[in-house]
C-alpha positions in Angstrom: 84.8 61.4 23.0 86.9 59.6 25.4 86.5 59.3 29.2 89.0 58.8 31.8 87.8 57.4 35.1 90.2 57.2 38.1 89.3 55.7 41.5 91.3 57.0 44.4 93.2 54.6 46.7 91.8 54.4 50.2 93.1 57.1 52.4 94.6 59.1 49.5 93.5 62.5 50.6 97.0 63.7 51.3 98.2 62.6 47.7 95.2 64.3 46.0 95.7 67.5 48.1 99.5 67.6 47.3 99.0 67.3 43.6 95.6 69.3 43.1 97.1 72.4 42.0 99.4 71.0 39.3 96.5 68.8 38.2 93.9 71.6 37.9 96.6 73.8 36.0 97.1 71.1 33.5 93.3 70.6 33.2 92.8 74.3 32.6 95.4 74.3 29.8 93.8 71.4 28.2 90.2 73.1 28.4 91.6 76.2 26.8 92.9 74.0 23.9 89.4 72.6 23.4 90.2 69.1 24.6 88.3 68.9 27.9 84.4 68.6 27.6 83.9 67.9 31.3 86.2 67.2 34.3 85.4 66.8 38.0 85.8 64.6 41.1 83.7 61.8 42.2 82.3 62.6 45.7 81.8 59.9 48.5 78.7 59.7 50.6 80.8 61.6 53.3 81.4 64.4 50.8 85.0 63.7 50.2 86.7 63.5 46.8 87.1 59.9 45.8 88.1 59.8 42.3 88.2 61.6 38.9 86.1 61.7 35.8 87.4 63.5 32.7 85.7 63.6 29.4 88.0 64.4 26.4 86.4 66.1 23.3 88.8 64.2 20.9 88.7 60.8 19.3 92.5 60.4 19.5 93.0 57.7 22.1 96.8 57.9 21.8 96.8 61.6 22.7 94.5 61.0 25.7 96.8 58.1 26.9 99.8 60.5 26.6 98.0 63.2 28.5 97.1 61.0 31.3 100.5 59.4 31.6 101.8 63.0 32.5 98.9 63.9 34.8 100.2 64.7 38.3 97.4 62.5 39.9 98.4 59.5 37.8 102.2 60.1 38.2 101.7 60.4 42.1 99.9 57.1 42.3 96.6 58.5 43.4 94.5 55.8 41.7 93.9 52.2 42.7 92.1 51.8 39.5 92.1 53.6 35.9 90.0 53.3 32.8 90.1 55.0 29.5 87.2 54.4 27.2 85.6 55.8 24.2 82.0 57.1 24.7 79.3 58.3 22.5 77.3 61.4 23.3 73.5 60.6 22.6 71.9 63.6 24.6 
């Protein structure tokens, strides 16, 4: 499995809102193909979306990097920081 973690820029609500429908459509297609194990936003203490967590059900790092390079959130500059890492499911 591979995880993507993106942390929103400060005051990025407008960017997130403007790209959410396209981002979700892309994630739904990937889920249908069996590539998404889990996806959802981080939520701040104020209850606002503040980042993204996507767990891919694949070991193909190049595939995940390619997918995320086309993600509307990434392309719009939503994130101040991004990370893609391999993970191991234990439980």
